[in-house]
N, C-alpha and C positions, 0 to 999 in steps of 0.2 A: 579721505586716501584712498588709492587703492593699491595693492601688493599683488605685483606679478609673482607666479610660479618661481621657486627656487628649481634650480636644475642640476641632479648629479649625475656627471660621465665616469663614464670607465676610463683606462689606460688609453684607447685607439678608437672610441665613437658612443654608441647613443647611448648604452648604458641604462641604470634605474634612475628614475626620477622621484625624488621626493619633495612633501609641500609641507615640513614640517622644522628643518633640521637642514645646516651645511654639511657637505661631505666632509670626509676625510680626506686632506690635498695630497693628490695624487700627480702632482704638475710641478714640474721646475725645468728653465731653459737649461739646466745642464742635464737631464735626462730625458725629455721629449724630444721624439725624431720629427722631421719638418714635417711629414703627411700626418701623423699623431696631431700633431698643434693645429693645422690648418682644417682636419677631420674635426677634432673637439669644438675651435672658434664657429664652425660655420653650423654644426649641431645644436650648439647653444646659442646663437642667433637665432636659428630658424625656431627652438621652443619659445623665446623669449617674446618673437612676434607673434607666436600663436595665441602667448598667455595676457597681452595687454589687452586691459579690457577696454573694449571700443564704445562702452557706454560713457566712459571718465575723456573719453578723446571728444565726444560727441558732445559733454557738456562743458568742456574747457572752449570749445569752438564758440558757444553758445554765452557764456562769459564773456570772450572778446567780443562777442557782437553787441552787448552789451554794455560794456565801455566805449564802444565806437559809437554807439548810439545816443549814450549819455555826454558826450563831446571830451571824454576823455583820453590820456596819451597811456600809451605800453613802453615803461623802461625794461629793458632787457639785459641783463645783471649772469655776469659769470666772471671766473678767473681762469686761467691756461686756455685750457683747450674750451670751457665756455664763453670764456669773452671771445675768441673766434666765433662760437657757434651763434653768438651774439649779434656781432657784427653782421653775420649772412642773413642772421632771422631780422634783422632792421629791415633791411632792403626789401625781404621777403614780405613782412606785413604791410608795408607803407606799400610797397609797388602793386601787390597783388589784393591786398584786404582793403586798399586805403584807409588802414588805421595809422595813426601818427604815432610813432615811433622812434625810441632813440636810446642807445646804448652810452653810458659813461667812457665803458675803453675805448671807446670811437674817437674819444679826444685826447690824442696822447701826450698833448703838452700840456695841459689841464688837470690831466690824470696824475702825471710827473709832479707835477709842482706842489699838488694836494698831498701826494706823498712824500714829497723831499719837504717841503714845511710841518704839514700837519701832521703825519703817519697814515701810515696804510689803512688801519683800522677803521678809519672817517673817512675816506676817500670816497667813498660811494655815497654813504649817507648825505655828508657836506654836498656833493653833486645835486641830490634829488632834492634838498634843502631849499638849493639856491633854483632850481626849476620849479620850487614849489608845487613839489607832488601835494596830491588832495585825495579826496574819498573818491574824485571822478575817474583817476588813473587806476593802474593796473603795474605788477611788477610779473615778470617771466624770468623766473631763475634757472639757469641751468650751473648744476655742481653733483659732481661725484657722492661727497659726504652730506650735502647740506648745511655745514656751518654747527662748529659748537664752541660758545665761549669758554663754557666748562674745560675743551681740551685745548684751545688758544688757537681753533680750526677755521679758517675763513672768516676771521672775526669782522670783517669789511663787509660780507653778503650776510652774518648775524644782525649786525648795527643794523643795514637796510632794511631788513624783512622787518625787524623791530620796531622800525620808524616806519612802515607800511602799516602794519597792523594796529599801531596808536592811532592812525590817522585813517581808520578805516576804505585802506586803498585794497582792491583785488589782489590776491598774489595767488600766482600758479606755476609752477615750474615743475622739472622732470630732474629725478634725484634718484641714485644709488642704494640711501643710509635712509632706515625708518626713523630713528632716533635723533635726528639734527633738526637745527630749527625749521630748516626748510619742510621739513615732513612733519612738525608740530603746530606750525605756524600757516601753514597753506589754506587756503580754499580748495583747491584740488593741487592734488602732487604727486604724478604718476610714480611708484616707485621702480624700477627697473633692477631687477637683482639677480645678478647672473653669480654663476661660480666665483668664489673669492679671486682665485688666480687669473680671472679676465675680467673682472669687476671694471677698472677705469675705461679699456677700449671698447666695449660693450655698454657700459651707460653709457659713455661721449655718443656712440654710435646713435644709439637709438634716441638720444636726446635730438639728433638733427632728424631722425624718423617719422617722431612725435611732432614736431613742430611744422615738419614739410606735409604731413595728412594735416595739419589744423590751415597751413596756406592754403591750401589743395580744398578745405571742406566746402561742398557747397552750400550752407549757411552763413559761412566767413567770407569766401571768397570773391572780390567784385569784377574781376575779369581771370580769364586762364594764363598760365605761362604762355610764352612765346612759343614752344617746340608744340606745347598741345593743342595752341588754335591752329596751327598748321595741321597739324593731323585732323582735323577736324573736318578741313578743308574738302 
Protein backbone atom coordinates (compact mmCIF):
# COMPACT_ATOMS: atom_id res chain seq x y z
CA UNK A 1 0.00 0.00 0.00
CA UNK A 2 1.06 3.58 -0.62
CA UNK A 3 0.03 6.33 1.79
CA UNK A 4 -0.16 9.84 0.41
CA UNK A 5 1.00 12.73 2.55
CA UNK A 6 -1.13 14.19 5.29
CA UNK A 7 -1.92 17.87 5.10
CA UNK A 8 -2.27 20.56 7.76
CA UNK A 9 -3.86 23.82 6.67
CA UNK A 10 -4.31 27.02 8.62
CA UNK A 11 -7.54 28.91 9.06
CA UNK A 12 -7.34 30.66 5.73
CA UNK A 13 -5.12 28.81 3.30
CA UNK A 14 -1.75 27.36 2.71
CA UNK A 15 -0.36 26.71 6.20
CA UNK A 16 2.19 24.12 7.28
CA UNK A 17 2.29 20.49 6.23
CA UNK A 18 2.85 17.51 8.50
CA UNK A 19 3.95 14.04 7.46
CA UNK A 20 3.31 12.12 10.67
CA UNK A 21 0.23 13.31 12.56
CA UNK A 22 -3.19 14.84 12.24
CA UNK A 23 -3.50 18.56 12.76
CA UNK A 24 -5.81 20.02 15.41
CA UNK A 25 -9.30 20.50 14.05
CA UNK A 26 -9.61 24.15 13.09
CA UNK A 27 -12.65 24.00 10.91
CA UNK A 28 -16.39 23.87 11.43
CA UNK A 29 -19.33 24.71 9.26
CA UNK A 30 -20.43 27.22 11.90
CA UNK A 31 -17.20 29.22 11.99
CA UNK A 32 -15.46 28.96 8.64
CA UNK A 33 -16.16 31.57 6.00
CA UNK A 34 -17.15 30.54 2.51
CA UNK A 35 -13.96 31.88 0.95
CA UNK A 36 -11.79 30.17 3.58
CA UNK A 37 -13.53 26.83 2.94
CA UNK A 38 -13.04 27.13 -0.81
CA UNK A 39 -9.37 28.10 -0.41
CA UNK A 40 -8.68 25.23 2.00
CA UNK A 41 -10.57 22.68 -0.09
CA UNK A 42 -8.64 23.38 -3.27
CA UNK A 43 -5.32 23.77 -1.47
CA UNK A 44 -5.85 20.32 0.06
CA UNK A 45 -6.86 18.88 -3.33
CA UNK A 46 -3.74 20.30 -4.96
CA UNK A 47 -1.52 18.84 -2.24
CA UNK A 48 -3.12 15.42 -2.56
CA UNK A 49 -2.68 15.47 -6.34
CA UNK A 50 1.03 16.14 -5.90
CA UNK A 51 1.34 13.40 -3.29
CA UNK A 52 -0.24 10.47 -5.16
CA UNK A 53 2.50 7.98 -5.99
CA UNK A 54 2.66 7.63 -9.75
CA UNK A 55 4.36 4.27 -9.46
CA UNK A 56 1.41 2.83 -7.60
CA UNK A 57 -0.99 4.03 -10.29
CA UNK A 58 1.26 2.47 -12.95
CA UNK A 59 1.40 -0.79 -10.97
CA UNK A 60 -2.39 -0.88 -10.69
CA UNK A 61 -2.73 -0.31 -14.44
CA UNK A 62 -0.38 -3.23 -15.13
CA UNK A 63 -2.28 -5.40 -12.65
CA UNK A 64 -5.48 -4.71 -14.57
CA UNK A 65 -3.73 -5.52 -17.84
CA UNK A 66 -2.85 -8.90 -16.33
CA UNK A 67 -6.52 -9.47 -15.41
CA UNK A 68 -7.58 -8.73 -18.98
CA UNK A 69 -4.88 -10.92 -20.54
CA UNK A 70 -5.76 -13.92 -18.39
CA UNK A 71 -9.43 -13.65 -19.34
CA UNK A 72 -10.52 -12.37 -15.94
CA UNK A 73 -13.26 -9.94 -15.06
CA UNK A 74 -13.23 -6.79 -12.95
CA UNK A 75 -15.89 -6.44 -10.26
CA UNK A 76 -16.17 -2.89 -8.95
CA UNK A 77 -17.63 -2.39 -5.48
CA UNK A 78 -18.65 0.60 -3.41
CA UNK A 79 -21.48 1.90 -1.26
CA UNK A 80 -23.01 5.35 -1.29
CA UNK A 81 -20.79 7.58 -3.40
CA UNK A 82 -18.57 4.57 -4.05
CA UNK A 83 -21.49 2.78 -5.71
CA UNK A 84 -21.93 5.76 -8.01
CA UNK A 85 -18.23 5.60 -8.84
CA UNK A 86 -18.55 1.85 -9.48
CA UNK A 87 -21.27 2.31 -12.08
CA UNK A 88 -19.36 5.04 -13.91
CA UNK A 89 -16.08 3.12 -13.74
CA UNK A 90 -17.69 -0.04 -15.16
CA UNK A 91 -18.62 1.94 -18.25
CA UNK A 92 -15.11 3.34 -18.63
CA UNK A 93 -13.23 0.07 -18.08
CA UNK A 94 -15.49 -1.77 -20.52
CA UNK A 95 -15.61 0.89 -23.25
CA UNK A 96 -12.12 2.38 -23.04
CA UNK A 97 -10.08 -0.59 -21.80
CA UNK A 98 -11.96 -3.60 -23.26
CA UNK A 99 -11.96 -5.07 -19.75
CA UNK A 100 -15.07 -7.08 -18.86
CA UNK A 101 -16.40 -5.26 -15.80
CA UNK A 102 -19.46 -5.34 -13.56
CA UNK A 103 -20.83 -3.67 -10.44
CA UNK A 104 -23.27 -5.50 -8.14
CA UNK A 105 -24.94 -2.21 -7.24
CA UNK A 106 -26.04 -1.68 -10.85
CA UNK A 107 -28.79 -4.29 -10.62
CA UNK A 108 -31.18 -2.64 -8.18
CA UNK A 109 -33.71 -5.48 -8.30
CA UNK A 110 -31.17 -8.15 -7.38
CA UNK A 111 -29.42 -5.99 -4.79
CA UNK A 112 -32.63 -5.06 -2.97
CA UNK A 113 -33.94 -8.64 -3.14
CA UNK A 114 -30.75 -9.98 -1.58
CA UNK A 115 -30.78 -7.23 1.05
CA UNK A 116 -34.43 -7.77 1.91
CA UNK A 117 -34.26 -11.57 2.01
CA UNK A 118 -30.78 -12.30 3.29
CA UNK A 119 -29.37 -9.06 4.69
CA UNK A 120 -27.16 -6.21 3.56
CA UNK A 121 -23.96 -7.71 4.95
CA UNK A 122 -23.99 -10.67 2.55
CA UNK A 123 -25.45 -8.88 -0.47
CA UNK A 124 -22.18 -8.33 -2.34
CA UNK A 125 -20.42 -11.58 -1.49
CA UNK A 126 -23.49 -13.60 -2.51
CA UNK A 127 -23.61 -11.69 -5.81
CA UNK A 128 -19.92 -12.48 -6.38
CA UNK A 129 -20.43 -16.15 -5.58
CA UNK A 130 -23.26 -16.36 -8.12
CA UNK A 131 -20.92 -14.69 -10.62
CA UNK A 132 -18.36 -17.44 -9.90
CA UNK A 133 -15.62 -15.10 -8.70
CA UNK A 134 -12.26 -16.83 -9.21
CA UNK A 135 -8.53 -16.25 -9.06
CA UNK A 136 -8.61 -15.01 -12.66
CA UNK A 137 -10.81 -12.09 -11.60
CA UNK A 138 -10.22 -8.89 -9.66
CA UNK A 139 -12.03 -6.55 -7.32
CA UNK A 140 -11.76 -2.78 -7.49
CA UNK A 141 -13.14 -1.22 -4.29
CA UNK A 142 -13.94 2.43 -3.67
CA UNK A 143 -14.38 3.11 0.05
CA UNK A 144 -13.71 5.99 2.42
CA UNK A 145 -13.08 3.78 5.46
CA UNK A 146 -12.20 0.46 3.84
CA UNK A 147 -14.67 -1.54 5.95
CA UNK A 148 -14.26 -2.96 9.44
CA UNK A 149 -15.87 -6.06 10.88
CA UNK A 150 -14.75 -5.01 14.36
CA UNK A 151 -16.57 -1.69 14.13
CA UNK A 152 -19.50 -2.97 12.04
CA UNK A 153 -18.72 -0.61 9.15
CA UNK A 154 -19.33 -1.59 5.51
CA UNK A 155 -19.40 -5.27 6.41
CA UNK A 156 -20.81 -6.08 2.97
CA UNK A 157 -17.50 -4.84 1.55
CA UNK A 158 -15.52 -6.71 4.21
CA UNK A 159 -17.19 -10.01 3.32
CA UNK A 160 -16.57 -9.48 -0.39
CA UNK A 161 -12.91 -8.53 0.09
CA UNK A 162 -12.25 -11.46 2.42
CA UNK A 163 -13.86 -13.89 -0.04
CA UNK A 164 -11.75 -12.52 -2.89
CA UNK A 165 -8.62 -12.97 -0.78
CA UNK A 166 -9.58 -16.60 -0.03
CA UNK A 167 -10.05 -17.32 -3.74
CA UNK A 168 -6.83 -15.62 -4.82
CA UNK A 169 -8.52 -12.87 -6.82
CA UNK A 170 -6.58 -9.65 -7.30
CA UNK A 171 -7.77 -6.79 -5.09
CA UNK A 172 -7.30 -3.12 -5.92
CA UNK A 173 -8.74 -0.08 -4.23
CA UNK A 174 -8.73 3.61 -3.43
CA UNK A 175 -9.42 4.24 0.24
CA UNK A 176 -9.27 6.92 2.92
CA UNK A 177 -8.22 4.89 5.98
CA UNK A 178 -5.15 2.69 6.49
CA UNK A 179 -6.54 0.27 9.07
CA UNK A 180 -9.62 -1.07 7.32
CA UNK A 181 -10.04 -4.40 5.58
CA UNK A 182 -9.37 -2.94 2.14
CA UNK A 183 -6.10 -1.36 3.21
CA UNK A 184 -4.96 -4.56 4.91
CA UNK A 185 -5.91 -7.13 2.26
CA UNK A 186 -5.58 -5.33 -1.08
CA UNK A 187 -2.75 -6.07 -3.47
CA UNK A 188 -2.60 -2.36 -4.21
CA UNK A 189 -4.60 0.19 -2.21
CA UNK A 190 -3.91 3.84 -2.79
CA UNK A 191 -4.63 5.65 0.47
CA UNK A 192 -5.90 9.20 0.04
CA UNK A 193 -5.29 10.90 3.37
CA UNK A 194 -6.67 14.47 3.50
CA UNK A 195 -7.42 16.55 6.61
CA UNK A 196 -10.11 14.88 8.69
CA UNK A 197 -12.61 17.67 8.20
CA UNK A 198 -12.51 17.12 4.43
CA UNK A 199 -12.05 13.34 4.38
CA UNK A 200 -15.18 12.12 2.59
CA UNK A 201 -15.40 14.76 -0.15
CA UNK A 202 -11.72 14.58 -1.02
CA UNK A 203 -11.38 10.79 -0.79
CA UNK A 204 -14.39 10.34 -3.05
CA UNK A 205 -13.09 13.02 -5.42
CA UNK A 206 -9.72 11.31 -5.75
CA UNK A 207 -11.28 7.90 -6.29
CA UNK A 208 -12.59 9.33 -9.55
CA UNK A 209 -9.22 10.96 -10.31
CA UNK A 210 -7.40 7.65 -9.86
CA UNK A 211 -9.75 5.51 -11.93
CA UNK A 212 -9.75 8.09 -14.73
CA UNK A 213 -5.95 7.98 -14.66
CA UNK A 214 -6.24 4.21 -15.09
CA UNK A 215 -8.72 4.13 -17.97
CA UNK A 216 -6.61 6.67 -19.88
CA UNK A 217 -3.31 4.94 -19.02
CA UNK A 218 -1.35 4.00 -22.17
CA UNK A 219 -0.63 0.49 -20.86
CA UNK A 220 -4.30 -0.23 -20.18
CA UNK A 221 -6.43 1.88 -22.50
CA UNK A 222 -7.67 0.13 -25.64
CA UNK A 223 -8.93 3.33 -27.23
CA UNK A 224 -9.16 7.05 -26.62
CA UNK A 225 -12.25 8.72 -25.25
CA UNK A 226 -14.53 10.43 -27.77
CA UNK A 227 -13.39 13.98 -27.08
CA UNK A 228 -9.75 13.00 -26.89
CA UNK A 229 -9.99 11.36 -30.31
CA UNK A 230 -11.53 14.53 -31.75
CA UNK A 231 -8.80 16.68 -30.25
CA UNK A 232 -6.16 14.48 -31.86
CA UNK A 233 -7.49 15.07 -35.39
